N, C-alpha and C positions, 0 to 999 in steps of 0.2 A: 693679865693674860689677853692676848689680841684675839679678837672675836669678829667674826661677820655673819649676817644672816643671809641664808639663800633659801628661794621656795624649793621645797621638795617636790619631787614627782609624786602624781596619786593624790592624797589628802594634802590639802594645802595648810600645812604646819612648818615653823620655822625650823630651819637648821642651821646649827651652830658649827661654822666651818673656820679652821684656822688659817691663817695666812702665813704659809712658811715656804720655803724654797725646795723643791726636791733636788737630791743629788744621788745619782746613781754611784755602785761602788762597792768595795767592801768596808766591814766592820771597821771604822776607825775612829780617832779622838777628834778628826776634824769634819767629818761627815753630818749628815742630819740629825733629826730627832731620834729620841727613842720613843715607840709607841707603845702604851700598854692599853690592852683591853680589858673593860673593867664593867661587870653585870649586877654587882652587889652581893656575890657568894663570898665565903669566907676565902675561896682559893684564889678568886679573883683580887681581893684584898691582900693576899700575900704577894702577889704577883706584882700589883703596883707598888708596893713597898719595896721590892727588890728591885723594881725598875729604877725607882728612884735613887737608891743606892748606887745602881750603875751609871746612871745619868749624872750622879754628881762625880763619881771617879772618872768618868769619861769626858767630863766637863761639855756634856751635850742638854739640850733642853728635853724636857718630857711632855708627851703630848697623851693625855688621858683621854680613850674614847670609850663612850657607850653606844650601842646599836639598840634602838629600841624597836621592837617589834610589834607594836601597837597599830600602827598604821597600816599594817598588812592583814590586819583582823577587823578593825572598826574604822569609820570615820569619825566618830564621835570622842575627840581628842581633848575637848575643851574642858573649862571647869564645870563644876554643878552650879546652876545659878544660885546665888546666895552664900555658897559656901568658899570662902577664900583660900588659895593655894591648893584647891582640888583639880582633878582632871588627870588623864592618862600622860598628856604632855608634860605636866607639870612634874607628876611622878617620876616620868623618865630624866628630866632635868636635875631633879633631886639626887638620883642614883648617880648621875656624873659628877655632881658637885661633892657627893660622898668619898666617890673616887680620887677627886683632886685633895680632899680633905686628908685621906690616907696618906698621899704622897707629900704633902705639905707639913703634915705632922713628922713623918719620916724624915725629910731634908728641908728644914724651913727655909732655908735661903735658895732654895731652887728654882730655876725658872720653869713654870708649868703652865701648859697651855691645855685647851679641852676641846673636844669634838663631839658634838651630838648628831648621831646618823640615823636614819631609818631603815631597815630592811634586816636581811640575812647577816648574823656576825661574820661568818667565815668570808663572803663574799666581800661585804663592806671593808673588813677590815685590812683585807688582802689589798683591796685598792688604794685605801688611803694610806697605807703603809709602804706603799712601791718606791723604792728608793731611798727609803730611811734607813738610819742604821741597825735598828733593831726592831721586831717586833716580839713584845713579851704577853703572855697570855697563861693564865692558871691551868693545872693539870686537868680540871673536870671539864674544860670547855665554857662555852658562853652561850648554852642552850637555853638556860632559864626554864621558865613554867611552861615550855612547849614539851620538857622530858626528852630530850635529844640523847643519845647514848653518852654514855660517859667518854669524855674526851673527844668526840666525834668532831668539833670545831679545831680542836687543837691540832689532830691529826689532819686535818685537809689542808690548814693554814702550812702545817709542815711540810706538806706536799705541792702547795701551788704559790706560796707567797715568794714576791719577788725582793725580799730581804731576809737576813738571817732571823730565824724564830727561835726564841727562848721559851720553853715550857718550863714554869716552877711548880716544884713539888716543896717539902721541907728544906731548909737553908742550914743543915745540919753541919757541915763543915766549912765556915765562912773563912777560915784560915788554911783552908786545903789547897791543893794544886790545882791548876787548869789541866786537865786531861783531854788531850785531842788524838783522836783515834783517825788513823790514816791507812788507806788501802793500798792497792798495787800500782796506782797512777801517782802517789805521793800526796794526793789531796791536798793542792795548793791553798784553797780556798778556806778549808778546815784549818790550816797552819795559819792563815792571815788572821782569820777571827779569834783563834786561841791566843795568838800573840798579841793582839790589839787588849783582849781582857788582861792578860797576865801583865802587860805593862801598866794599863790602866790601874789594876789593883795591886801593883807590884807583888806579884804573886807568882810562886815556882811554878813550873810546866813539865809535864810528862807528855811524852809523844808515844804512843802504842801502836803497834803493829802486829796483827795475828796472822799467823800461818794457819791457814785452814788443814787440820790433821784429820782425815777421814776415820772413824772408829773401827776396830776390830783387830788389825793388825800392822805390822811394821812393813813399809812398802820403799823399796830402794830408791824409786824415782822421787821421792820426797827430800833426799839428801840435796838435790840440785835446787829444789824450792826452797829449801832452807838458806841455801847461799843467797839466792834472790832476796829472800826476806830480809835477810841481813843488809843488803845492799839497798832496799827500798827504806829501811829504818835508817841508816846511816845518812843517806840522800835528805831525807826528811829533817833529820836533826841537823844538817848544815844548813839547810833552808831557814828552820825555826830560829836559829841562833844568830844568821844573819838578820832577820828580821826583827828581833829582841835581843840586840846584845848584852844587854843589862840584865836580862832574866836568866835566872838559872833553870836549865832546860837539860832534862834526863830522857834516857830512851828505854822502852821496855818492848823487848820482844818477845811474844807469846806463842805457844802451838796449842791448839783446842780444836775438838771438833764441832765446836760451837762459836763463831765469831762474838756474837753478842754475849755470849756467857763470859768470855775472856775479857771482853770490854768491860761489862760492868764489874767484873770483879776487881778489875785495875783501877776503877773509880769510885770505889766503895767509899774512900775516904775523900772524893774529890770535892772541890767547891763547885765545879761544873764540868761536865763531860760535853765535848763538841765533836759532832759527828756528821758525816756528808750525807746528803739525801738521794743521792744518785739509785734511781732502780734498774732493775733490768728487764722489766715488764714491756708489754707492747705500748704501753701508753705513757706519754712524757710526765704527765700530772700522776705520778704515782710515787710513793715513798719507799725506799729499798727496806729489804726485810731486815738488814741490821739496825737501822735507824727505828724503824718500828718497832722493834722489839726492844731496843735502849729506851725509848719513850716510855713504853709500856711497865717496864721493870726496873728503871733507875731509881735510887732514893733521893737524890737531890735534883738541880735543876740540868737540863739538858739543852744545849743549841745546836739547833740543826742549820747547817751553813747552807743558805739559798742566796742567789744574787742574779738580778736581771730576769727573773721569771724562769729560769731554767735550772734543773737539779745541778747542785753542786759537789763535787768530790772534794 
């Protein structure tokens, strides 16, 4: 692990910072590191192990990051006099080392680096992962002892990060397909990220497009939209097969009154479901309702496709 010390702002504590090159762009086997946030929780441990396996498949280094909140609360970070290995800064380093240990045990030969930062996890993880291949977090967020709302950090990162964000729950279907949910735009970023994973994992891929069908009664104008939906799916399939010619790519056209409901059903046995983050609200840093619902209700890993600090379709 290559580390360097850099003075932190505020309390004068050492910050472990990895020397690595930032590369902007979509998820690929040639881009930067996979970054995994770790806070000592069981969910974060599962996320780090998943990230290690993903990094191995994509031939990427893994960087484990821990964000210590203690400097925001106290200046007394040093060891207790006469007590070896004590102190809040040492405790934070121990948590980081534990995260690295999870990754090393999962993939012993993996190139693993580590970073200890001080401050709020959502802000720091978003900054430190900018331009990297992927940011991986657990499904319960990284709030730790401050008692933040369940998933609040994960949701914020899914809405604001400048790289794809994987939120990890149970990995129930490691041999399942990669499911890519595309909207009317064709979601090129979603397809690019999903294809990169499918190629790395040698996994089949399913491209899903949902035609929104209002509940209640049949409407004649939906016949035209059905043709548009088929055209959107066919174009997405052609795009995906061009990006990943060695991957088996299937299409699934659905109609439902709830787009997230249809996606979740299609992804029930998926290895991962990839969605865009584009919201339709007045704020750029918002998460679209579909991605928000999928993140909350998916049984397995979800990748939110984000690039360059803007929402991706």
